[in-house]
C-alpha positions in Angstrom: -0.3 -0.1 0.0 1.4 3.4 -1.2 1.8 6.0 1.6 -0.6 8.7 1.8 0.5 12.3 1.9 -1.4 14.2 4.6 -0.7 17.8 4.8 -2.1 20.1 7.0 -2.5 23.9 5.6 -0.1 26.3 6.8 -3.1 28.1 8.3 -5.1 26.0 10.0 -7.2 26.5 13.2 -7.2 29.3 16.1 -6.8 32.8 14.8 -5.0 34.8 17.2 -8.5 36.9 18.7 -9.3 33.2 19.7 -6.1 32.0 21.0 -5.6 34.8 22.9 -9.3 34.5 24.5 -9.1 30.9 25.1 -5.8 31.5 26.6 -6.9 34.2 29.1 -10.0 32.4 30.0 -8.4 29.7 31.6 -5.7 32.3 33.3 -9.1 33.9 34.1 -10.1 30.1 35.5 -7.1 29.8 37.6 -7.5 33.4 39.4 -10.5 33.9 40.4 -13.3 31.6 41.8 -16.6 30.5 39.4 -15.9 32.6 36.3 -18.6 32.4 34.4 -18.6 32.5 30.1 -21.7 34.3 28.8 -22.5 32.4 26.1 -20.2 30.2 23.8 -16.4 31.8 23.9 -16.2 30.8 20.2 -18.4 27.7 18.3 -16.3 24.7 18.8 -17.8 22.3 21.6 -14.4 21.2 22.3 -13.0 24.3 23.5 -16.1 24.8 25.3 -15.2 20.9 27.3 -11.7 22.0 27.5 -13.2 25.5 30.0 -15.8 23.7 31.5 -12.6 20.9 32.9 -11.4 24.4 34.3 -14.1 24.8 36.6 -15.4 27.7 33.9 -19.8 27.7 33.9 -20.9 28.9 30.7 -24.1 30.2 30.9 -26.3 32.0 27.8 -29.3 33.5 29.8 -28.7 37.1 30.6 -31.3 37.2 33.0 -29.6 34.0 35.4 -26.5 36.0 35.0 -27.7 39.0 36.5 -29.9 37.4 38.8 -27.0 34.5 40.1 -24.8 36.0 42.7 -22.5 33.5 42.8 -21.9 34.8 39.3 -19.6 37.5 39.9 -17.0 37.4 37.5 -18.0 37.2 34.4 -16.5 36.5 30.6 -17.6 38.3 27.6 -16.8 35.9 24.5 -14.8 36.9 21.4 -18.3 38.1 19.5 -19.0 40.5 22.0 -22.0 42.5 23.5 -24.1 45.1 23.2 -24.1 48.5 25.2 -27.2 47.7 26.6 -26.3 43.9 27.8 -22.5 45.1 29.2 -24.7 48.5 31.3 -26.8 45.8 32.8 -24.3 43.3 33.8 -22.0 46.6 35.5 -25.2 47.6 37.3 -25.6 44.4 38.2 -22.1 45.2 40.0 -20.5 41.8 38.2 -16.8 42.2 37.5 -16.1 42.1 33.7 -13.4 40.4 31.9 -14.1 41.7 28.1 -12.9 39.2 25.7 -14.3 40.4 22.6 -12.2 39.8 19.4 -10.0 43.1 18.8 -11.5 43.2 14.8 -15.2 42.8 16.1 -14.2 45.7 18.3 -13.2 47.6 15.7 -16.7 47.1 13.7 -18.2 48.2 17.1 -15.9 51.9 16.4 -16.6 52.4 12.8 -20.8 51.5 13.5 -20.8 54.2 16.1 -18.9 56.8 13.9 -21.4 56.3 10.9 -24.6 56.1 13.2 -23.4 59.7 14.8 -23.6 60.9 11.2 -27.0 58.9 10.9 -25.8 57.0 8.1 -28.1 53.7 7.8 -26.3 50.2 8.4 -26.6 47.6 6.7 -25.4 44.1 8.1 -24.3 41.4 6.3 -24.5 38.4 8.3 -27.0 35.8 10.4 -29.1 37.3 12.2 -28.8 35.8 15.8 -25.4 35.1 15.3 -24.1 36.4 18.8 -21.4 38.8 17.0 -24.5 40.5 14.7 -26.9 40.8 18.0 -23.7 42.8 19.5 -23.2 45.2 16.4 -26.6 46.1 16.6 -26.6 47.5 19.9 -24.8 49.8 18.5 -26.6 51.0 15.6 -29.4 52.9 17.2 -31.9 51.3 15.4 -31.4 52.9 11.8 -29.9 49.5 10.3 -30.8 46.4 8.3 -29.5 42.6 8.7 -29.4 41.0 5.0 -28.2 37.2 5.3 -28.7 36.6 1.5 -28.8 38.6 -1.2 -32.3 37.3 -3.2 -35.3 39.9 -3.2 -33.2 43.4 -1.7 -35.5 45.7 -3.5 -38.0 43.8 -1.5 -37.1 43.6 2.2 -35.3 47.0 1.8 -36.6 50.5 1.8 -36.0 52.6 -1.1 -35.7 55.6 0.6 -32.8 55.2 2.5 -29.6 58.1 2.0 -25.6 57.5 2.3 -26.0 53.4 3.9 -23.0 51.8 5.2 -22.1 48.2 4.3 -20.7 46.4 6.7 -20.4 42.5 7.6 -20.0 40.0 9.9 -16.2 39.4 10.3 -16.5 35.4 9.5 -18.8 35.7 6.1 -18.2 34.7 3.0 -15.7 37.1 1.0 -17.5 36.8 -2.6 -20.9 36.8 -1.5 -20.1 40.0 0.8 -18.8 41.7 -2.6 -21.6 40.3 -4.9 -23.9 42.1 -2.5 -22.1 45.4 -2.4 -22.3 45.4 -6.1 -26.0 44.3 -6.1 -26.9 47.0 -3.0 -24.9 49.6 -5.3 -27.2 49.4 -8.7 -29.7 50.2 -5.6 -28.5 53.0 -3.7 -25.6 54.6 -5.8 -24.4 56.4 -2.4 -23.7 53.1 -0.8 -20.3 53.2 1.3 -18.8 49.6 1.4 -16.7 48.9 4.5 -14.9 46.0 4.4 -14.9 44.8 8.1 -14.0 40.6 7.3 -11.7 39.4 9.6 -8.4 38.8 7.3 -7.4 35.4 9.1 -10.3 33.5 8.3 -9.8 34.9 4.6 -6.2 33.6 4.8 -7.2 30.4 6.1 -9.3 30.6 2.8 -6.8 31.3 0.7 -4.5 28.9 1.9 -7.3 25.8 2.3 -7.7 26.8 -1.3 -4.2 26.1 -2.6 -4.2 22.8 -0.9 -7.3 21.7 -2.2 -5.8 22.2 -5.7 -3.1 20.0 -4.8 -5.4 17.5 -2.9 -7.7 14.4 -3.8 -10.0 15.1 -0.9 -9.8 17.7 1.6 -10.6 17.5 4.7 -12.0 20.6 6.9 -12.1 20.1 10.9 -14.4 22.3 13.1 -17.7 22.3 15.0 -20.7 22.3 12.7 -21.9 25.5 14.6 -18.9 27.8 13.5 -19.7 30.0 10.8 -16.1 30.9 9.7 -15.6 26.8 9.2 -18.9 26.3 7.2 -17.7 29.3 5.3 -14.1 27.7 4.6 -15.9 24.2 3.5 -18.1 26.3 0.6 -14.6 27.5 -0.4 -12.5 24.6 -0.8 -15.8 22.4 -2.0 -15.3 24.3 -5.2 -11.9 22.9 -5.7 -12.4 19.3 -4.8 -14.4 17.1 -3.0 -14.3 17.8 0.7 -15.9 16.4 4.0 -16.8 18.6 7.3 -15.5 16.7 10.0 -15.9 16.9 14.0 -14.7 13.9 15.0 -13.0 10.9 14.0 -16.7 9.3 13.8 -16.9 11.5 10.5 -14.2 10.8 8.7 -14.7 9.1 5.5 -13.3 5.8 3.6 -9.8 7.3 2.7 -8.3 4.2 1.6 -8.5 4.9 -2.3 -7.0 8.6 -1.4 -3.4 9.2 -1.5 -2.9 13.1 -1.3 -5.4 14.0 1.8 -5.6 17.8 3.1 -6.7 19.2 5.8 -7.8 22.4 7.1 -9.4 24.0 10.2 -11.4 27.2 11.0 -10.2 29.7 12.9 -12.3 28.5 15.8 -11.1 25.1 15.2 -8.1 24.7 18.2 -4.9 23.2 17.5 -5.4 19.4 19.3 -8.6 18.7 17.5 -6.8 19.3 14.3 -3.8 17.1 15.6 -6.1 14.3 16.9 -7.7 13.6 13.3 -4.4 14.0 11.9 -2.4 11.4 14.0 -5.4 9.0 13.8 -5.7 9.3 10.2 -1.7 8.2 10.2 -1.7 5.8 12.5 -4.8 4.1 11.0 -3.4 3.7 7.1 0.1 3.8 8.2 1.5 7.0 6.6 4.6 8.8 7.4 
C-alpha cells in the first residue's frame, strides 16, 4: 500500500483573537472563583469542554446571570456584546473580563462613527449570530441585517440615503462583494466598509491552495462555526471535501493518496492534531 501524503494547511485553526481569548479564559479560571462565561466563547464544543474542565461555568441566559449572586466574575466571549447588555452587567456589580475579538471591537467603533452621522447601516450576517446581535446594539435602530442577496429590493426600503455596508467578520468574502455590487445598483451612494476578518480569509486562501493539490479535503471544526462552514464552501468548489468534527465523521480514505486537512479560525490545534494522528496511524502513513 502506498504511503499517503497527508498535509495540514499552513494556516489552519485558531486565529490570534480566539487563541488569545481561550488562553486568557484559562488564566481567569486559575485566578478567580466560579468564573462564568456569557455564551460560547467560540462555536466549538471541544474548546468549551476544555473550559468546563477548568471550572468555567457557561451561561447563555442574561437574566439568570444578573440574578445569580454566585456569578460575580463574567467572561465576555469573542463575539462581543451590545452596550445595553454591558450596562446591565455593570449595574449588577459584576466583574467583567472582556475577551471580545479586537477585530469585532473595530466594527463596533466603525458603526458608532457612522451612526453619529446618521448613516443607515446594512449588516451582512446571520440575524441571530451573537456577533451580529452585539453590533445591532451600537446602531440606534437605524440598521438592516441581510443574510442573502435575494429579493433585496423587496426586503429593503427605497428611501434610504447614504447607507453603509459592513459585514459580520466571518462571512463569505465573495458573497459580501456580490452583495456590495447589488446594493450599489439600488443605492448609488452606498459606502462599503470591508469588515471581514483577514485571518479566516487567509485560512480560506491557504485551504483553496491546498485543495488544488489534494484529492480530498477534510475541514475540521464544529458545525455551529460560521467561519468553518464558509471554509468548507470554499474548498468544495475545488475538490471533494468533508466536514469533520471527530474521527467518526471521517470518510473512507483508503483510495486517496493526497489528503489535505484544514480547520476554521475557531478550531483548536488539538482537534486538528488528534484527527491527523488518527489518520496517520490507521493508514500507516509517514
